[in-house]
N, C-alpha and C positions, 0 to 999 in steps of 0.2 A: 488470441493467445491459446496455445495448446495446453489444456489442463494437465496432461500427463507428461509434458516435457520436463518440468522441473518439480522437485519435491517441495511441498509447502511446509513451513514451520509455523505452528500456531504462536500467537503473541503471548508473552508472559506479562500479564497486567499487574503483577505484584511489583514489578520494577518500572512501571510506567512513570515517566517524568511528569511533574505537575504542570509544566508549561506546554504539554502536548495540545495540538490543535484538533487532531482527529484521533479516533480510537482504532488502533491497529488490530486487524483480525488475524492476518497471517502474512508471511513474506516468503518469497522464493527467489531464485536467481533470475526469474523472468518478470517479476512484478510484485505488487502488494495488493491486499484487500484491506479496506478500512471502512469505518462507519463515520458518517458526517451528517450534521444538520443542514449543511449547504447542498444545493443542487448542482449536479454536474451533467453535462451532455455527453453522449457517446461520441467518440472520436475527438473530443476536446483535448488540446495540448495542455499539459501541466508540467510543473517542476516539483519533484519529490525531494525533500530534505529530511534525512533521518540519521540517527546515530544508533549503532549497534553496541552491545557491551564491548568495552575496550576502547582503543583509540580511534576506531574507524568512524568517519563521518561521510555521508554520501549526499551529493546534490546531483540528481539525475533527471534528464528530460524523459517524459513519459506521455502516454496517451490513455485516456479513459476508454476502457473496453466495455464495461457494463456498469450501470447504476440502477439499483432496484430499491423500492421502498421496503422498509421493515419497521415494525412497530415494537418499541421497547415499552416497559412499564412506565417509564418517565417521559420519553420524548419520541417524536417522529424522527427517524434517521434514514439515510440512504446507505446501503451497502454498496461500495464502489470498488470495482476491479480495475487496476492500472497496470499497463504493460510498459516496462522500461524500454526506451528507444536508444539505439546507437551504442549499446553496451557490448564491447568485444568480449570474446571468450576468456581472455586473460583476466579482465576485471570481473566478469561474471562469476568466475570460480573462486573469488575471494570470499 
């Protein structure tokens, strides 16, 4: 995933739903980064399900591009970078 291809928008954790499975770090038209206690393998296929403010809900096929250890004060977490797959430019621009 080309880091400079799409602008990243940092997550606003003040509006984080209580039923979130992972902690969103940032999002762009090309993918997302999140923190997880689960382990992911590079090139692993996943499905991302997330909601943005407003009525939009996305369920997108994606591929793990990076997974790196990070230590927080409370828990051991992985920072995971995911690239959306098969998203055409019309949908990507939404």
